[in-house]
C-alpha positions as CSV (number, residue, x, y, z in Angstrom):
1,M,-18.6,27.2,128.5
2,R,-20.9,29.5,126.5
3,A,-21.3,33.3,126.5
4,G,-25.0,32.9,125.8
5,N,-27.1,33.7,122.8
6,H,-27.8,37.3,123.7
7,I,-27.5,39.1,120.3
8,F,-27.3,42.9,120.1
9,Y,-28.1,44.8,117.0
10,S,-26.6,47.8,115.3
11,K,-28.5,51.0,115.4
12,I,-29.5,53.8,112.9
13,L,-30.1,57.2,114.2
14,L,-32.8,58.2,111.7
15,F,-32.9,61.8,112.9
16,G,-31.1,63.9,115.4
17,E,-27.3,63.6,114.6
18,Y,-25.7,66.8,115.8
19,S,-29.0,68.6,116.6
20,V,-29.5,66.3,119.7
21,I,-26.4,67.9,121.1
22,C,-28.5,71.1,121.1
23,D,-31.5,69.4,122.7
24,S,-33.6,68.6,119.7
25,M,-35.7,65.5,119.4
26,G,-34.1,62.4,118.0
27,L,-35.3,59.0,116.6
28,S,-33.2,55.9,116.7
29,I,-34.0,52.4,115.4
30,P,-32.3,49.0,115.8
31,Y,-30.9,47.7,112.5
32,T,-30.9,43.9,112.6
33,H,-28.8,43.4,109.4
34,F,-25.6,43.9,111.6
35,K,-25.2,42.4,115.0
36,G,-22.8,41.1,117.7
37,E,-22.6,38.8,120.6
38,L,-20.1,37.8,123.3
39,S,-18.4,34.5,122.5
40,F,-15.4,32.5,123.4
41,I,-12.4,31.6,121.1
42,N,-12.6,28.0,120.1
43,E,-16.2,27.7,121.2
44,D,-17.2,25.3,118.4
45,K,-17.2,28.2,116.1
46,Y,-15.4,29.0,112.9
47,T,-14.4,32.6,112.9
48,D,-11.5,35.0,112.1
49,L,-9.0,34.0,114.7
50,D,-7.0,37.2,114.4
51,Y,-10.1,39.3,114.8
52,A,-11.1,37.3,117.9
53,V,-7.7,37.6,119.5
54,N,-7.6,41.4,118.8
55,S,-11.1,41.7,120.2
56,N,-10.1,39.9,123.4
57,K,-7.1,42.2,123.7
58,M,-9.3,45.3,123.3
59,L,-11.7,44.0,126.0
60,Q,-8.8,43.4,128.3
61,E,-7.8,47.1,127.9
62,Y,-11.5,48.0,128.4
63,L,-11.4,46.0,131.7
64,V,-8.6,48.2,132.9
65,Y,-10.8,51.3,132.3
66,L,-13.7,49.7,134.2
67,K,-11.5,48.6,137.1
68,T,-10.1,52.1,137.4
69,L,-13.6,53.6,137.6
70,N,-14.6,50.9,140.2
71,E,-11.5,51.5,142.4
72,K,-12.4,55.2,142.4
73,Q,-16.0,54.3,143.3
74,E,-17.2,56.1,140.2
75,L,-18.7,53.2,138.2
76,K,-22.4,54.0,137.8
77,C,-23.5,50.4,137.6
78,K,-22.3,47.4,139.5
79,L,-20.5,44.9,137.2
80,D,-19.0,41.6,138.1
81,L,-15.5,42.6,137.0
82,A,-13.9,39.4,138.5
83,K,-16.1,37.3,136.2
84,L,-15.3,39.4,133.2
85,E,-11.6,39.1,134.0
86,K,-11.8,35.3,134.3
87,D,-13.8,35.1,131.0
88,L,-11.3,37.2,129.2
89,A,-8.5,34.8,130.4
90,D,-10.7,32.0,129.0
91,G,-10.8,33.7,125.5
92,L,-13.9,36.0,125.7
93,Y,-14.3,38.3,122.6
94,F,-17.1,40.2,120.8
95,E,-18.1,38.4,117.6
96,S,-19.6,41.2,115.5
97,T,-20.6,42.0,111.9
98,I,-21.1,45.7,112.8
99,P,-18.5,47.8,110.8
100,Q,-16.5,50.1,113.1
101,G,-16.5,53.8,112.4
102,F,-19.6,53.6,110.1
103,G,-22.2,55.3,112.4
104,L,-24.0,52.0,113.2
105,G,-23.2,51.7,116.9
106,S,-20.5,49.0,117.0
107,S,-19.3,50.1,120.4
108,G,-22.9,50.5,121.6
109,A,-23.7,46.9,120.9
110,L,-20.6,45.8,122.7
111,V,-21.4,47.9,125.8
112,A,-25.0,46.5,125.8
113,A,-23.6,43.0,125.6
114,V,-21.2,43.6,128.5
115,Y,-23.9,45.2,130.7
116,D,-26.3,42.3,129.9
117,R,-23.8,39.6,130.9
118,Y,-21.9,41.2,133.8
119,S,-24.3,43.6,135.5
120,L,-25.0,42.6,139.1
121,I,-28.2,44.6,139.4
122,K,-29.5,44.5,135.9
123,I,-32.5,46.5,134.7
124,K,-34.3,44.1,132.4
125,N,-35.4,44.9,128.9
126,K,-39.1,44.4,129.1
127,S,-42.2,45.8,127.3
128,H,-42.9,48.3,130.1
129,T,-39.5,49.5,131.2
130,S,-40.2,52.7,133.2
131,R,-38.8,56.1,132.3
132,D,-36.7,56.1,135.5
133,E,-35.2,52.8,134.5
134,I,-34.5,54.0,131.0
135,K,-32.8,57.1,132.5
136,K,-30.6,55.0,134.7
137,L,-29.7,52.8,131.8
138,K,-28.7,55.8,129.7
139,Q,-26.5,57.2,132.4
140,C,-24.8,53.9,132.9
141,F,-24.3,53.3,129.2
142,S,-23.0,56.9,128.7
143,Q,-20.2,56.2,131.1
144,L,-19.5,52.7,129.8
145,E,-19.3,53.8,126.2
146,S,-17.3,57.0,126.9
147,Y,-14.1,54.8,126.8
148,F,-14.6,54.4,123.1
149,H,-15.5,58.0,122.0
150,G,-14.3,60.3,124.8
151,V,-17.9,61.4,125.3
152,S,-21.1,59.4,124.8
153,S,-24.8,60.1,125.2
154,G,-25.4,56.4,125.9
155,L,-28.1,56.3,123.3
156,D,-26.4,53.7,121.0
157,P,-26.1,51.1,123.8
158,L,-29.6,51.9,125.0
159,N,-31.0,51.3,121.5
160,S,-29.1,48.1,121.2
161,F,-30.2,46.9,124.6
162,M,-33.8,47.9,124.3
163,K,-34.2,46.5,120.7
164,S,-36.9,48.9,119.8
165,P,-37.2,52.4,118.2
166,L,-36.5,55.1,120.7
167,L,-37.8,58.7,120.7
168,I,-35.4,61.1,122.3
169,D,-37.4,64.1,123.5
170,G,-34.9,66.0,125.6
171,K,-32.1,64.6,127.7
172,E,-34.4,63.1,130.3
173,N,-37.3,61.9,128.2
174,I,-36.5,58.8,126.1
175,R,-39.1,56.2,125.4
176,P,-39.9,53.4,123.0
177,V,-42.1,54.4,120.2
178,G,-43.9,52.8,117.3
179,I,-43.4,53.8,113.7
180,P,-46.4,52.9,111.6
181,R,-45.8,50.6,108.6
182,G,-47.7,51.0,105.4
183,R,-48.9,54.5,105.8
184,H,-46.1,56.0,103.7
185,T,-45.8,55.8,99.9
186,K,-46.1,52.1,98.9
187,N,-42.9,52.3,96.7
188,G,-40.9,54.1,99.4
189,A,-37.8,52.9,101.1
190,I,-35.0,53.8,103.5
191,F,-31.5,52.7,102.4
192,L,-27.8,53.0,103.2
193,I,-24.9,54.0,101.0
194,N,-21.5,52.8,102.0
195,T,-18.9,55.6,101.5
196,G,-16.1,53.0,101.7
197,S,-14.2,54.5,104.5
198,P,-14.8,54.9,108.3
199,G,-15.5,58.2,109.8
200,K,-14.0,59.6,113.0
201,T,-16.7,60.8,115.5
202,E,-14.7,62.9,117.9
203,P,-13.0,65.4,115.6
204,L,-16.3,66.1,113.7
205,V,-18.3,66.5,116.9
206,N,-15.6,68.9,118.2
207,L,-15.8,70.8,114.9
208,F,-19.5,71.1,115.3
209,L,-19.2,72.3,118.9
210,Q,-16.6,74.9,117.8
211,K,-18.9,76.2,115.0
212,C,-21.8,76.4,117.6
213,K,-19.7,79.1,119.4
214,Q,-20.4,81.3,116.4
215,Q,-23.7,83.0,117.1
216,S,-24.8,83.0,113.4
217,F,-24.2,79.3,113.1
218,Y,-25.9,78.4,116.4
219,K,-28.9,80.5,115.4
220,K,-29.2,78.4,112.2
221,I,-29.2,75.2,114.3
222,R,-31.8,76.5,116.7
223,N,-34.1,78.2,114.1
224,E,-33.7,75.9,111.2
225,L,-32.1,72.5,111.8
226,I,-34.0,71.7,115.0
227,P,-37.5,72.5,113.7
228,I,-36.8,70.6,110.4
229,T,-35.5,67.6,112.4
230,E,-38.5,67.5,114.7
231,G,-40.8,67.9,111.7
232,C,-39.3,64.8,110.2
233,I,-39.7,62.8,113.4
234,K,-43.3,63.9,114.0
235,S,-44.4,63.3,110.5
236,I,-42.8,59.8,110.2
237,I,-44.4,58.8,113.5
238,K,-47.9,59.9,112.5
239,G,-47.5,58.5,109.0
240,D,-47.9,61.8,107.0
241,S,-45.8,61.0,104.0
242,K,-46.3,64.3,102.2
243,E,-45.2,66.3,105.2
244,F,-42.4,63.9,105.9
245,F,-40.7,64.2,102.5
246,S,-41.1,67.9,102.5
247,N,-39.3,68.2,105.8
248,L,-36.7,65.6,104.6
249,E,-35.9,67.7,101.5
250,D,-35.3,70.7,103.8
251,L,-33.1,68.6,106.1
252,S,-31.0,67.2,103.2
253,N,-30.5,70.8,101.9
254,F,-29.5,72.1,105.3
255,F,-26.8,69.4,105.7
256,L,-25.4,70.1,102.3
257,N,-25.3,73.9,102.8
258,N,-24.3,74.1,106.4
259,L,-22.6,70.9,107.4
260,S,-20.7,70.0,104.2
261,P,-17.4,69.1,106.1
262,M,-19.3,66.1,107.4
263,I,-20.1,64.9,103.9
264,P,-17.3,63.0,102.0
265,D,-16.3,65.1,99.0
266,K,-17.0,62.6,96.3
267,F,-20.5,62.0,97.6
268,K,-21.6,65.7,97.5
269,V,-22.5,65.4,93.8
270,I,-24.5,62.3,94.6
271,W,-26.2,64.1,97.5
272,K,-27.1,67.1,95.2
273,K,-28.3,64.8,92.4
274,G,-31.0,63.5,94.8
275,L,-32.1,67.0,95.7
276,D,-32.2,68.1,92.1
277,S,-34.0,65.0,90.8
278,K,-36.2,64.7,94.0
279,A,-35.7,60.9,93.4
280,Y,-34.1,60.5,96.8
281,Y,-32.8,62.5,99.7
282,L,-29.6,61.8,101.6
283,K,-28.6,62.7,105.2
284,L,-25.8,61.7,107.6
285,C,-25.9,58.4,109.4
286,G,-24.0,59.2,112.5
287,S,-21.3,61.9,112.6
288,G,-20.4,61.6,109.0
289,G,-16.9,62.1,107.4
290,G,-17.3,58.5,106.1
291,G,-19.2,55.4,107.1
292,F,-22.7,55.2,105.8
293,L,-25.1,57.8,104.4
294,L,-28.8,57.3,105.0
295,G,-31.2,57.7,102.1
296,F,-35.0,58.0,101.8
297,T,-37.1,57.7,98.6
298,E,-40.7,57.6,97.6
299,N,-39.7,55.5,94.6
300,F,-37.1,52.9,95.4
301,E,-36.7,51.5,91.8
302,K,-36.2,55.0,90.4
303,A,-33.7,55.9,93.1
304,K,-31.8,52.7,92.6
305,K,-31.6,53.2,88.9
306,I,-30.2,56.8,89.2
307,L,-27.6,55.7,91.9
308,R,-26.5,52.7,89.8
309,Q,-25.8,55.0,86.9
310,M,-23.3,56.7,89.3
311,N,-21.9,53.3,90.3
312,I,-23.4,53.5,93.8
313,D,-24.8,50.3,95.4
314,I,-27.4,50.7,98.1
315,I,-28.4,48.5,101.1
316,P,-32.2,48.5,101.8
317,V,-33.0,49.2,105.5
318,Y,-36.8,49.3,105.1
319,K,-39.3,49.0,102.2
320,N,-43.0,49.5,102.3
């Protein structure tokens, strides 16, 4: 009995955290360093048995949620829940290296895996998936992932399922997009910094929504954060390195000055050091509060040296 070799990767939302809530563009990429797949306990694999048992238990609780939706005829995609129930009884679990609560889409990869294995009318991930199909997938994934976060856009599972960068241009316009390699600074890089503790998405999103009720704050989001975010996305896609890093500096400044509750306190000095030295620029990776921070630099060795002096190790995501 095998769950199959369908592997689903973590994701990084390069640009758009929080601003996509207010209808800005967003850019998300699959991150293959972390991944997960459905598997069975004792399936000729050596794994953490306690982890596998807890994962199986969590999936059984998830099944209750799915069955409730199905009984109410509210489930947006047809799933073979009887097969899922049988597989869970046989020891199904989600074998994953994606850290939970770190903004890398751990629940998104799980949802993509469940849809891939148990959907009765599956939209296939192919090179020319239509916009209507992507829209249907997003709606389905939004509902399936809402169990884990209370509210979900469906973007994390969509990115994990599609396995390609996705450009979010409004709620109804999402499409795969190419990011040119080699056009940016040859010594440049994208990297992650581990804050050492998980973040909690729901309370921080609620805080942001509360702040948006203040006209002055919402005006800043509309007039500053959204144009800067979209400038970053457009310039990275067209390969304009100078314009990209100029927008990136503005974005990093905006987060530090206006969304500081989302930045762990001990990393604010590290964040500001990047801005002052112009050696690197940091931004949130997900909702913040913990998890990973995302960094960009035009000189990877210089950034690495400065960060090491502050006892910060970094994980490369992309290097030119």
